[in-house]
GUPAKOL-766322 format. One line per 4 residues: number of its first residue (from 1); for each residue z, y, x of N, C-alpha, C, CB. Coordinates in steps of 0.1 Angstrom, whole numbers, plus 5000, padded with zeros to 4 digits. Glycine has a CB too. Layout:
N
NUM = Z Y X Z Y X Z Y X Z Y X | ...;
***
This chain:
322
1 = 4651 5056 5171 4660 5067 5168 4665 5073 5182 4673 5062 5160 | 4665 5086 5182 4669 5093 5195 4684 5091 5197 4666 5108 5194 | 4688 5090 5210 4702 5088 5214 4709 5102 5213 4702 5083 5229 | 4719 5102 5204 4727 5115 5203 4733 5120 5216 4738 5113 5193;
5 = 4737 5111 5225 4743 5115 5237 4733 5123 5246 4748 5103 5245 | 4721 5118 5246 4711 5125 5254 4708 5139 5248 4698 5117 5255 | 4708 5139 5234 4705 5152 5228 4717 5162 5230 4704 5150 5212 | 4729 5157 5231 4740 5165 5234 4739 5171 5248 4754 5158 5233;
9 = 4734 5163 5258 4732 5168 5271 4721 5179 5271 4727 5156 5281 | 4710 5177 5264 4700 5187 5263 4705 5200 5258 4688 5182 5255 | 4712 5199 5247 4718 5211 5241 4727 5218 5250 4726 5207 5228 | 4735 5210 5258 4744 5216 5268 4737 5224 5278 4753 5206 5274;
13 = 4725 5218 5283 4717 5225 5293 4712 5238 5288 4706 5216 5298 | 4707 5238 5275 4703 5250 5269 4714 5260 5268 4697 5247 5255 | 4726 5256 5264 4737 5266 5262 4742 5271 5276 4748 5259 5255 | 4743 5263 5286 4749 5267 5299 4739 5273 5308 4756 5255 5305;
17 = 4726 5269 5307 4715 5275 5315 4712 5267 5328 4719 5289 5319 | 4719 5257 5331 4716 5249 5343 4722 5235 5342 4721 5256 5356 | 4716 5226 5350 4721 5213 5351 4735 5212 5356 4712 5204 5359 | 4738 5220 5367 4751 5220 5373 4762 5225 5363 4751 5228 5386;
21 = 4759 5236 5357 4769 5241 5347 4771 5232 5335 4764 5255 5342 | 4760 5225 5331 4761 5215 5320 4770 5204 5325 4748 5210 5316 | 4768 5199 5337 4776 5188 5342 4790 5191 5343 4771 5184 5357 | 4794 5204 5347 4808 5208 5347 4814 5208 5333 4809 5221 5354;
25 = 4806 5213 5323 4810 5214 5309 4813 5201 5303 4801 5222 5301 | 4804 5191 5306 4805 5178 5300 4813 5168 5308 4791 5172 5299 | 4817 5171 5320 4825 5162 5328 4816 5151 5335 4835 5156 5320 | 4803 5154 5336 4794 5145 5343 4791 5150 5357 4781 5143 5334;
29 = 4783 5142 5364 4778 5146 5377 4764 5152 5374 4776 5134 5387 | 4759 5162 5382 4745 5167 5380 4735 5156 5380 4742 5177 5391 | 4737 5145 5388 4727 5134 5388 4727 5127 5374 4731 5124 5399 | 4739 5126 5368 4739 5119 5355 4732 5128 5344 4754 5116 5351;
33 = 4734 5141 5345 4727 5150 5335 4712 5149 5337 4732 5164 5337 | 4707 5149 5349 4693 5147 5352 4688 5134 5347 4690 5149 5367 | 4695 5123 5349 4691 5110 5344 4690 5110 5329 4700 5099 5349 | 4699 5116 5322 4698 5117 5307 4686 5125 5303 4711 5123 5301;
37 = 4683 5136 5309 4671 5144 5306 4658 5136 5308 4671 5157 5313 | 4658 5129 5319 4646 5121 5322 4644 5110 5312 4647 5115 5336 | 4655 5103 5308 4654 5093 5298 4650 5098 5285 4668 5086 5297 | 4655 5110 5281 4651 5116 5268 4636 5120 5268 4660 5128 5265;
41 = 4631 5125 5280 4617 5128 5281 4609 5116 5279 4614 5134 5295 | 4613 5104 5284 4605 5092 5282 4605 5088 5267 4611 5081 5291 | 4617 5090 5261 4618 5086 5247 4609 5094 5238 4633 5086 5242 | 4609 5107 5241 4602 5116 5232 4587 5119 5236 4609 5130 5231;
45 = 4584 5117 5249 4571 5120 5253 4569 5135 5255 4560 5114 5244 | 4580 5143 5255 4579 5157 5256 4585 5162 5269 4587 5164 5244 | 4578 5172 5275 4584 5178 5287 4595 5187 5283 4573 5185 5296 | 4608 5184 5287 4619 5191 5282 4623 5202 5292 4631 5182 5280;
49 = 4622 5200 5305 4626 5210 5315 4614 5211 5325 4639 5206 5322 | 4614 5223 5332 4604 5225 5342 4611 5232 5354 4592 5233 5337 | 4605 5231 5365 4610 5237 5377 4609 5252 5376 4603 5233 5390 | 4619 5259 5380 4620 5274 5380 4627 5279 5392 4626 5279 5367;
53 = 4620 5282 5403 4626 5286 5415 4633 5274 5421 4636 5298 5413 | 4646 5276 5424 4654 5265 5430 4660 5256 5419 4664 5271 5439 | 4659 5260 5407 4665 5253 5396 4655 5248 5386 4676 5261 5389 | 4660 5247 5373 4651 5243 5362 4653 5252 5351 4654 5228 5358;
57 = 4644 5252 5342 4645 5259 5329 4640 5250 5318 4637 5273 5329 | 4646 5252 5306 4642 5244 5295 4629 5249 5289 4654 5243 5284 | 4620 5240 5286 4607 5244 5280 4609 5248 5265 4597 5232 5281 | 4599 5254 5260 4599 5258 5246 4601 5246 5237 4587 5266 5242;
61 = 4594 5235 5240 4596 5223 5232 4610 5218 5233 4586 5212 5237 | 4616 5219 5246 4630 5214 5248 4640 5222 5240 4633 5214 5262 | 4637 5235 5239 4646 5244 5232 4645 5241 5217 4643 5259 5234 | 4633 5239 5212 4631 5236 5198 4638 5223 5194 4616 5235 5194;
65 = 4637 5213 5203 4643 5200 5200 4659 5202 5200 4639 5189 5211 | 4664 5209 5210 4678 5211 5210 4683 5219 5198 4682 5219 5223 | 4675 5229 5193 4679 5236 5181 4679 5227 5169 4670 5248 5179 | 4669 5219 5167 4668 5210 5156 4678 5199 5156 4654 5204 5155;
69 = 4682 5195 5168 4693 5185 5169 4707 5190 5166 4693 5179 5183 | 4708 5203 5167 4722 5209 5165 4729 5205 5152 4721 5224 5165 | 4723 5207 5140 4729 5203 5128 4733 5188 5127 4721 5207 5116 | 4723 5180 5132 4726 5166 5132 4738 5162 5141 4713 5158 5136;
73 = 4738 5168 5153 4749 5165 5162 4763 5170 5156 4747 5172 5175 | 4762 5182 5149 4774 5187 5143 4779 5178 5132 4772 5201 5137 | 4769 5172 5124 4773 5163 5114 4779 5150 5119 4760 5159 5105 | 4773 5146 5131 4779 5134 5137 4793 5137 5142 4770 5129 5149;
77 = 4796 5149 5147 4809 5152 5151 4819 5152 5139 4809 5167 5158 | 4814 5157 5128 4822 5157 5116 4825 5143 5112 4816 5165 5105 | 4815 5134 5113 4816 5120 5109 4827 5113 5118 4803 5113 5110 | 4826 5117 5131 4836 5111 5140 4850 5115 5136 4833 5115 5155;
81 = 4852 5128 5132 4865 5132 5128 4869 5125 5115 4865 5148 5126 | 4860 5123 5106 4863 5116 5094 4868 5102 5097 4851 5115 5085 | 4860 5095 5106 4864 5081 5110 4878 5081 5116 4854 5076 5120 | 4881 5091 5125 4894 5092 5131 4905 5094 5120 4895 5103 5142;
85 = 4902 5103 5111 4912 5106 5100 4914 5093 5092 4907 5117 5091 | 4903 5086 5089 4905 5073 5081 4913 5063 5089 4891 5068 5077 | 4910 5062 5102 4917 5052 5110 4932 5056 5111 4911 5052 5124 | 4935 5069 5112 4949 5073 5113 4956 5074 5099 4949 5087 5119;
89 = 4948 5071 5088 4954 5071 5075 4957 5085 5069 4967 5064 5076 | 4950 5095 5075 4953 5109 5070 4945 5112 5058 4949 5119 5081 | 4934 5105 5056 4925 5107 5044 4921 5093 5038 4913 5116 5047 | 4914 5093 5027 4910 5081 5021 4918 5077 5009 4910 5070 5031;
93 = 4917 5065 5005 4924 5060 4993 4932 5048 4996 4915 5058 4981 | 4945 5047 4992 4953 5036 4994 4958 5031 4981 4966 5039 5004 | 4955 5018 4978 4958 5013 4964 4970 5004 4965 4946 5005 4959 | 4981 5008 4958 4993 5001 4957 4994 4994 4943 5005 5010 4960;
97 = 4995 4981 4943 4997 4974 4930 5012 4970 4929 4988 4962 4929 | 5018 4971 4918 5032 4968 4917 5036 4963 4903 5041 4980 4920 | 5046 4955 4902 5051 4950 4889 5060 4960 4882 5058 4936 4891 | 5062 4958 4869 5070 4966 4861 5084 4967 4866 5070 4962 4846;
101 = 5089 4956 4871 5103 4956 4875 5106 4965 4887 5108 4942 4878 | 5096 4969 4894 5099 4978 4906 5094 4992 4903 5092 4972 4918 | 5089 4994 4891 5082 5007 4888 5092 5019 4889 5076 5007 4874 | 5103 5019 4882 5111 5031 4881 5120 5033 4894 5120 5030 4869;
105 = 5125 5022 4900 5134 5024 4911 5128 5024 4924 5145 5014 4910 | 5115 5020 4926 5109 5019 4939 5098 5029 4940 5104 5005 4941 | 5088 5028 4931 5076 5035 4933 5077 5050 4934 5066 5032 4922 | 5085 5058 4926 5086 5072 4928 5090 5076 4942 5095 5078 4918;
109 = 5100 5069 4947 5105 5072 4961 5094 5069 4971 5118 5065 4964 | 5087 5058 4970 5077 5054 4979 5065 5064 4979 5072 5040 4976 | 5062 5068 4967 5051 5078 4966 5054 5091 4972 5048 5080 4951 | 5066 5096 4971 5071 5108 4977 5070 5107 4992 5085 5112 4972;
113 = 5075 5096 4998 5075 5094 5012 5061 5094 5018 5082 5081 5016 | 5052 5087 5011 5038 5086 5016 5031 5099 5016 5030 5075 5009 | 5033 5106 5005 5025 5119 5003 5031 5130 5012 5026 5124 4988 | 5043 5129 5015 5049 5139 5025 5043 5136 5039 5064 5138 5025;
117 = 5042 5124 5042 5037 5120 5056 5022 5121 5057 5041 5106 5059 | 5015 5118 5046 5000 5118 5046 4995 5126 5034 4994 5104 5046 | 4996 5140 5035 4993 5148 5023 4979 5148 5018 4997 5162 5026 | 4969 5144 5027 4955 5143 5022 4951 5130 5018 4946 5149 5033;
121 = 4960 5120 5018 4957 5106 5014 4958 5105 4999 4966 5096 5021 | 4949 5099 4993 4950 5096 4978 4957 5082 4977 4936 5096 4971 | 4968 5083 4970 4976 5070 4967 4973 5066 4953 4991 5072 4970 | 4966 5055 4951 4963 5051 4937 4973 5040 4933 4948 5045 4937;
125 = 4980 5042 4922 4990 5033 4918 4985 5025 4906 5003 5041 4914 | 4987 5012 4907 4983 5003 4897 4994 4994 4892 4971 4994 4902 | 4999 4996 4879 5010 4989 4874 5004 4978 4865 5019 4998 4865 | 5009 4965 4868 5004 4954 4861 5016 4944 4859 4993 4947 4869;
129 = 5016 4938 4848 5026 4927 4845 5019 4914 4849 5030 4926 4830 | 5017 4912 4862 5010 4899 4867 5016 4896 4881 4995 4901 4867 | 5012 4885 4886 5017 4881 4899 5010 4888 4910 5015 4866 4901 | 5016 4887 4922 5010 4893 4934 4996 4888 4936 5019 4889 4947;
133 = 4994 4875 4934 4980 4870 4935 4970 4876 4926 4981 4855 4933 | 4974 4879 4914 4965 4885 4904 4962 4900 4908 4971 4885 4890 | 4973 4907 4913 4971 4921 4917 4962 4921 4929 4984 4927 4921 | 4963 4912 4938 4955 4912 4950 4940 4910 4947 4959 4900 4960;
137 = 4938 4902 4936 4924 4900 4932 4918 4912 4926 4924 4888 4922 | 4926 4923 4923 4920 4935 4917 4917 4945 4927 4930 4940 4907 | 4917 4942 4940 4912 4951 4950 4923 4960 4956 4902 4960 4945 | 4936 4955 4955 4947 4963 4960 4947 4962 4976 4960 4958 4955;
141 = 4953 4972 4982 4956 4972 4996 4970 4967 4999 4954 4986 5002 | 4980 4971 4991 4993 4967 4992 4998 4963 4979 5002 4978 4998 | 5006 4952 4978 5011 4946 4965 5026 4943 4967 5003 4934 4961 | 5034 4947 4957 5048 4943 4957 5051 4938 4943 5057 4955 4961;
145 = 5056 4926 4942 5059 4920 4929 5063 4905 4931 5047 4921 4920 | 5063 4898 4920 5066 4884 4921 5054 4876 4926 5071 4879 4907 | 5057 4866 4934 5046 4857 4939 5051 4843 4940 5042 4863 4952 | 5041 4834 4942 5044 4820 4943 5048 4818 4958 5032 4812 4940;
149 = 5051 4806 4961 5054 4802 4975 5044 4807 4985 5057 4787 4977 | 5048 4811 4997 5039 4816 5007 5028 4806 5010 5046 4821 5019 | 5015 4811 5009 5004 4802 5012 4996 4809 5023 4995 4799 5000 | 4992 4803 5034 4984 4809 5045 4972 4815 5039 4981 4799 5056;
153 = 4968 4827 5043 4957 4834 5038 4950 4842 5049 4960 4843 5026 | 4936 4841 5049 4929 4848 5059 4928 4863 5055 4915 4843 5061 | 4930 4866 5042 4928 4879 5037 4941 4887 5036 4921 4879 5024 | 4952 4880 5034 4965 4887 5031 4976 4882 5040 4969 4884 5017;
157 = 4984 4892 5045 4997 4889 5051 5008 4890 5041 4999 4898 5064 | 5017 4881 5041 5027 4881 5030 5041 4879 5036 5024 4869 5021 | 5051 4886 5029 5065 4885 5033 5074 4886 5020 5068 4896 5043 | 5083 4877 5020 5093 4878 5009 5103 4889 5012 5101 4864 5008;
161 = 5106 4896 5001 5115 4908 5002 5129 4905 4998 5110 4920 4994 | 5131 4900 4987 5145 4897 4982 5145 4886 4971 5151 4910 4976 | 5156 4880 4969 5158 4871 4958 5169 4876 4950 5161 4856 4964 | 5168 4876 4937 5178 4881 4928 5180 4873 4916 5174 4895 4924;
165 = 5191 4875 4910 5194 4869 4897 5190 4878 4885 5209 4865 4896 | 5196 4876 4874 5193 4884 4862 5205 4890 4856 5185 4875 4852 | 5203 4900 4848 5215 4906 4841 5211 4906 4826 5217 4920 4846 | 5222 4905 4818 5221 4907 4803 5223 4922 4801 5230 4898 4795;
169 = 5214 4929 4794 5216 4943 4791 5220 4944 4776 5203 4951 4794 | 5231 4951 4773 5236 4952 4759 5239 4967 4757 5248 4943 4757 | 5241 4970 4744 5245 4984 4741 5259 4986 4746 5244 4986 4726 | 5262 4999 4748 5275 5003 4754 5287 4999 4744 5276 5018 4756;
173 = 5284 4997 4731 5294 4994 4722 5294 4979 4718 5293 5002 4709 | 5286 4971 4725 5284 4957 4722 5297 4950 4726 5272 4951 4729 | 5301 4939 4719 5314 4932 4722 5314 4926 4737 5315 4920 4713 | 5302 4924 4743 5302 4919 4756 5301 4930 4767 5289 4910 4758;
177 = 5301 4942 4763 5298 4953 4772 5309 4955 4783 5298 4966 4765 | 5321 4950 4781 5331 4952 4791 5333 4940 4800 5345 4956 4785 | 5325 4930 4799 5326 4918 4806 5320 4920 4821 5318 4906 4799 | 5326 4913 4830 5321 4913 4844 5309 4904 4846 5332 4909 4854;
181 = 5308 4893 4838 5297 4885 4838 5296 4878 4824 5297 4874 4850 | 5284 4872 4821 5282 4866 4809 5274 4853 4811 5275 4875 4798 | 5278 4843 4804 5270 4830 4804 5258 4831 4795 5279 4818 4801 | 5247 4825 4799 5235 4826 4791 5238 4821 4777 5224 4818 4797;
185 = 5246 4810 4775 5249 4804 4762 5255 4815 4753 5258 4793 4764 | 5262 4825 4758 5268 4835 4749 5258 4844 4742 5278 4843 4757 | 5245 4843 4747 5235 4851 4740 5227 4843 4730 5226 4857 4751 | 5231 4831 4728 5223 4822 4719 5221 4827 4705 5229 4808 4718;
189 = 5231 4834 4700 5231 4839 4686 5226 4854 4685 5244 4838 4679 | 5222 4860 4696 5218 4874 4696 5203 4875 4693 5221 4880 4710 | 5200 4887 4688 5186 4890 4686 5181 4896 4699 5184 4901 4674 | 5170 4890 4704 5165 4894 4717 5153 4904 4716 5160 4882 4725;
193 = 5152 4913 4726 5140 4921 4728 5135 4920 4742 5143 4936 4724 | 5122 4920 4744 5117 4919 4758 5104 4926 4759 5115 4904 4762 | 5101 4931 4771 5089 4938 4774 5078 4928 4779 5091 4950 4783 | 5083 4916 4783 5074 4906 4789 5066 4900 4778 5081 4896 4797;
197 = 5053 4897 4780 5045 4889 4770 5052 4875 4769 5030 4887 4775 | 5052 4870 4757 5060 4858 4754 5053 4846 4760 5061 4856 4739 | 5040 4847 4764 5033 4836 4770 5032 4838 4785 5019 4834 4764 | 5040 4847 4791 5039 4850 4805 5048 4841 4813 5042 4865 4808;
201 = 5045 4841 4826 5054 4833 4836 5068 4839 4836 5047 4832 4850 | 5069 4852 4835 5082 4859 4836 5091 4854 4824 5080 4874 4836 | 5086 4855 4812 5094 4851 4800 5096 4836 4800 5087 4855 4787 | 5086 4828 4805 5088 4814 4806 5100 4810 4814 5075 4807 4812;
205 = 5102 4818 4825 5114 4815 4834 5127 4817 4826 5114 4824 4846 | 5128 4828 4818 5140 4830 4811 5141 4820 4799 5139 4844 4804 | 5130 4817 4793 5131 4807 4782 5135 4794 4786 5117 4807 4774 | 5130 4790 4798 5134 4777 4804 5149 4776 4807 5125 4774 4817;
209 = 5154 4787 4812 5168 4787 4815 5176 4787 4802 5172 4800 4823 | 5171 4793 4792 5178 4792 4779 5178 4778 4773 5172 4802 4769 | 5167 4772 4774 5166 4758 4769 5175 4749 4777 5151 4753 4771 | 5176 4751 4790 5186 4743 4798 5200 4746 4794 5184 4746 4813;
213 = 5202 4758 4788 5216 4761 4784 5218 4757 4769 5218 4776 4785 | 5208 4751 4763 5209 4745 4750 5204 4753 4738 5223 4742 4748 | 5196 4763 4740 5191 4771 4729 5177 4777 4733 5201 4782 4725 | 5171 4782 4722 5158 4789 4724 5160 4804 4720 5147 4783 4715;
217 = 5157 4813 4729 5160 4827 4726 5152 4832 4714 5157 4836 4738 | 5158 4839 4705 5152 4844 4693 5147 4859 4696 5162 4844 4681 | 5134 4860 4699 5129 4873 4702 5124 4879 4689 5117 4872 4713 | 5131 4890 4685 5127 4897 4673 5117 4908 4675 5139 4902 4666;
221 = 5118 4914 4688 5110 4926 4691 5104 4924 4705 5118 4939 4690 | 5091 4927 4706 5083 4925 4719 5075 4937 4721 5075 4912 4719 | 5081 4949 4724 5073 4962 4724 5064 4963 4736 5083 4973 4724 | 5066 4956 4747 5057 4957 4758 5060 4968 4768 5043 4960 4753;
225 = 5070 4976 4766 5074 4986 4776 5089 4986 4777 5068 5000 4773 | 5094 4989 4789 5108 4988 4791 5116 4999 4785 5111 4988 4806 | 5112 5012 4785 5120 5022 4778 5122 5019 4763 5113 5035 4779 | 5112 5013 4756 5114 5010 4742 5124 4998 4741 5100 5006 4736;
229 = 5123 4989 4750 5133 4978 4750 5147 4983 4751 5131 4968 4762 | 5150 4993 4760 5163 4999 4761 5167 5006 4748 5164 5008 4773 | 5157 5012 4741 5160 5019 4729 5165 5009 4718 5148 5026 4723 | 5159 4998 4717 5164 4987 4708 5178 4982 4712 5154 4976 4707;
233 = 5180 4980 4725 5193 4975 4730 5204 4985 4727 5192 4973 4745 | 5201 4998 4729 5211 5009 4727 5216 5009 4712 5205 5022 4730 | 5209 5004 4703 5214 5003 4689 5225 4994 4687 5203 5000 4679 | 5227 4984 4697 5237 4974 4696 5233 4962 4689 5249 4980 4689;
237 = 5220 4962 4683 5216 4950 4675 5207 4940 4683 5207 4955 4664 | 5204 4944 4695 5195 4935 4703 5201 4935 4718 5181 4940 4703 | 5197 4924 4725 5200 4922 4739 5187 4919 4746 5211 4911 4741 | 5187 4921 4759 5176 4917 4767 5181 4912 4781 5166 4929 4770;
241 = 5173 4903 4787 5177 4898 4800 5166 4902 4810 5178 4882 4800 | 5170 4909 4821 5161 4915 4830 5166 4912 4845 5160 4930 4828 | 5157 4913 4855 5161 4912 4869 5172 4921 4873 5148 4913 4878 | 5180 4917 4882 5191 4925 4886 5188 4940 4890 5199 4918 4897;
245 = 5177 4941 4898 5175 4955 4904 5172 4965 4893 5163 4954 4914 | 5168 4960 4881 5165 4970 4870 5178 4976 4865 5158 4962 4858 | 5189 4970 4868 5202 4976 4864 5205 4989 4870 5213 4967 4868 | 5197 4994 4880 5199 5007 4885 5193 5018 4877 5194 5008 4900;
249 = 5184 5014 4868 5176 5024 4861 5178 5024 4846 5161 5021 4863 | 5191 5023 4842 5195 5023 4828 5199 5036 4823 5205 5012 4826 | 5198 5038 4810 5203 5049 4803 5218 5047 4801 5196 5052 4789 | 5226 5058 4798 5240 5057 4797 5246 5049 4785 5246 5070 4797;
253 = 5237 5047 4775 5242 5040 4763 5240 5025 4763 5236 5046 4751 | 5236 5020 4775 5235 5005 4776 5242 5001 4789 5220 5001 4777 | 5245 4988 4790 5253 4982 4801 5246 4970 4806 5268 4979 4797 | 5245 4968 4819 5240 4956 4825 5251 4947 4830 5231 4959 4837;
257 = 5251 4934 4826 5262 4925 4829 5255 4913 4837 5269 4920 4816 | 5259 4910 4849 5253 4898 4856 5255 4885 4848 5260 4897 4870 | 5244 4877 4849 5245 4864 4843 5253 4855 4852 5231 4858 4840 | 5261 4847 4847 5269 4837 4855 5260 4826 4860 5281 4831 4846;
261 = 5263 4821 4872 5256 4810 4878 5259 4797 4871 5258 4809 4893 | 5250 4787 4870 5236 4788 4874 5228 4796 4864 5230 4774 4877 | 5219 4804 4869 5210 4812 4860 5197 4813 4867 5216 4826 4857 | 5187 4819 4860 5174 4821 4865 5174 4830 4877 5164 4826 4854;
265 = 5165 4828 4887 5164 4837 4898 5149 4839 4901 5171 4831 4911 | 5146 4850 4908 5132 4852 4911 5131 4858 4925 5125 4862 4901 | 5120 4858 4931 5117 4864 4944 5106 4875 4944 5114 4853 4955 | 5109 4886 4950 5099 4896 4952 5092 4895 4965 5105 4910 4950;
269 = 5079 4898 4965 5071 4896 4977 5063 4908 4980 5062 4883 4975 | 5061 4911 4993 5052 4921 4998 5039 4915 5003 5059 4930 5008 | 5028 4919 4999 5015 4915 5005 5007 4926 5009 5007 4906 4994 | 5001 4925 5021 4992 4936 5027 4979 4929 5030 4999 4942 5039;
273 = 4968 4936 5026 4955 4931 5030 4952 4933 5045 4944 4939 5022 | 4949 4922 5051 4948 4922 5066 4938 4932 5071 4944 4908 5071 | 4927 4935 5063 4917 4944 5067 4922 4958 5070 4905 4944 5057 | 4933 4962 5063 4939 4975 5064 4953 4975 5070 4939 4982 5051;
277 = 4957 4963 5075 4971 4962 5080 4975 4971 5091 4974 4947 5083 | 4965 4975 5100 4968 4983 5111 4967 4998 5108 4959 4980 5123 | 4963 5002 5096 4962 5016 5091 4976 5022 5091 4955 5017 5077 | 4978 5033 5098 4992 5039 5099 4998 5042 5085 4991 5052 5107;
281 = 4990 5046 5075 4995 5048 5062 5000 5035 5056 4985 5055 5053 | 4993 5025 5058 4997 5011 5052 5009 5007 5059 4985 5001 5054 | 5010 5008 5072 5022 5005 5080 5034 5012 5075 5020 5007 5095 | 5032 5025 5072 5043 5034 5068 5048 5029 5054 5039 5049 5067;
285 = 5038 5026 5045 5042 5022 5032 5049 5008 5032 5029 5021 5023 | 5044 4999 5040 5050 4986 5041 5064 4987 5046 5042 4977 5050 | 5066 4995 5056 5080 4997 5062 5089 5003 5051 5079 5006 5074 | 5084 5012 5043 5092 5018 5032 5096 5008 5022 5085 5030 5026;
289 = 5087 4999 5019 5090 4989 5009 5100 4979 5014 5077 4981 5005 | 5099 4975 5027 5109 4966 5032 5123 4973 5033 5105 4962 5047 | 5123 4986 5036 5136 4993 5037 5142 4994 5023 5134 5007 5042 | 5134 4997 5013 5139 4997 4999 5145 4984 4995 5129 5002 4989;
293 = 5138 4973 4998 5143 4960 4994 5156 4957 5001 5132 4949 4998 | 5158 4960 5013 5170 4958 5020 5182 4966 5014 5169 4961 5035 | 5178 4979 5010 5189 4987 5004 5192 4981 4990 5184 5001 5002 | 5183 4977 4982 5186 4971 4969 5195 4959 4971 5173 4967 4962;
297 = 5192 4950 4981 5200 4939 4983 5214 4942 4986 5194 4930 4994 | 5216 4953 4994 5229 4958 4998 5237 4964 4986 5228 4968 5009 | 5229 4969 4976 5236 4976 4965 5240 4967 4953 5226 4987 4960 | 5233 4955 4952 5236 4947 4941 5241 4933 4945 5222 4945 4933;
301 = 5253 4929 4940 5259 4916 4942 5249 4905 4938 5272 4914 4935 | 5248 4895 4946 5239 4884 4943 5225 4885 4946 5241 4881 4929 | 5221 4897 4951 5207 4899 4956 5206 4897 4970 5202 4914 4952 | 5197 4888 4974 5196 4883 4988 5185 4891 4995 5194 4868 4989;
305 = 5188 4896 5007 5178 4903 5015 5170 4893 5023 5185 4914 5025 | 5157 4892 5021 5148 4883 5028 5139 4889 5038 5140 4875 5018 | 5142 4902 5042 5134 4909 5051 5137 4907 5065 5134 4924 5047 | 5145 4897 5068 5149 4894 5082 5138 4891 5091 5159 4884 5082;
309 = 5141 4885 5103 5131 4882 5113 5120 4872 5107 5137 4875 5125 | 5107 4875 5110 5096 4866 5105 5098 4852 5109 5083 4872 5109 | 5095 4843 5099 5096 4829 5101 5083 4821 5100 5106 4823 5092 | 5072 4828 5100 5059 4822 5099 5048 4831 5105 5056 4818 5084;
313 = 5036 4826 5108 5026 4834 5113 5022 4845 5104 5014 4826 5117 | 5022 4842 5091 5018 4853 5081 5029 4864 5081 5017 4847 5067 | 5041 4860 5081 5052 4871 5082 5051 4879 5095 5066 4865 5080 | 5048 4871 5106 5048 4878 5119 5037 4888 5119 5046 4868 5130;
317 = 5025 4885 5113 5014 4895 5112 5018 4907 5104 5002 4888 5107 | 5025 4904 5093 5029 4915 5085 5040 4924 5091 5035 4910 5071 | 5049 4918 5099 5059 4926 5106 5053 4934 5116 5069 4916 5112 | 5043 4929 5124 5036 4937 5134 5028 4949 5127 5026 4929 5142;
321 = 5023 4946 5115 5015 4956 5108 5024 4968 5104 5008 4951 5096 | 5037 4965 5102 5046 4975 5097 5054 4982 5108 5056 4970 5087;
***
C-alpha cells in the first residue's frame, strides 16, 4: 500500500510547481521533500520528477498518480476529521441506560444539556427495570440506577450517587395525607398498587420491610408503569411505596409522605464504560448526573449525597473521567 504522506508531498509539488515551494507549504525542508519523492519512486517504480533547467518538473506519470491520489487523500482527510469528531464527542452515538425511578426527574434535563452541548451527537436512551449490572450487559456506555456493592471491574468504572429512603404515596383526600411521616405498619390494611414486577429485587426490598413490620402487602393492581400507578392512587383506594426522589414528580391529587425509620433504603449508582470514559460527551454526561444527584440529596430530607471525594480506585477513575 502506498504511503499517503508521500502521495501528499507529490500532490503538493504538482500544485506548487517546485520542491522549494512545496517545502514551504508543507512546513518541511526541501531535502525532506526530495527524500519523500525518491522513496515514492522506489515504491512505485515510476519516474515521478525529472530535471528541468535548474529545477525539476513532474513527469506525466507523476501528474497522473497525483491526480488519481487526490480523491483518496481527500477521503482520508475526511476520515481524520470524523475520528477527531468522534474523539471529541461531537458525533456518534452515546447510549444511556437508566432505571424507571430516575426517568422523569433526571433524564429530560440530562438529555437537554447533552444535546445543547453536542448537537450532532445521537443520544440513545434505554429505560429498563433492572440493575446497573443488567443494563451494562446490554451495551450501554453510561448507566444510572440501582446496583449491588461496588465490585472492581476492568470494563466499568463505578460510583455511588445517593442513598435514599422511601415514601408512601396516597391520594390527596386519604386519611394519611396530612401526616409528616407514616409507619409502614399503618399501610398493612391498605390496597397496594406498584409498577415493579412482583418477582423483582425492587419489590422484594419493600416486601421484606413489610414482613419485618409484621404484614404482607396486598397488591391488588400491578400495571407496570408509574403514571398508571398514580392514577389508581389518586382515587384514594390504593397506596404505593416508592423511592424518595420520585416525590418530586407527582401530580397534584396525590401526596408523598416519608416512611418513618427504620424503613427500606436503596442506593443509586453511576457506571461508565472505561472504553469511552475519556470521551468529552461521556465526561459531560457523567458530570451532569453527579450534579443532579447532589441536588436531589439537597432537596429531599433523608437522602444522602454519596458523590463526595473518591474512596476507591474505581471511583477515582470515574472522577477523572468526569
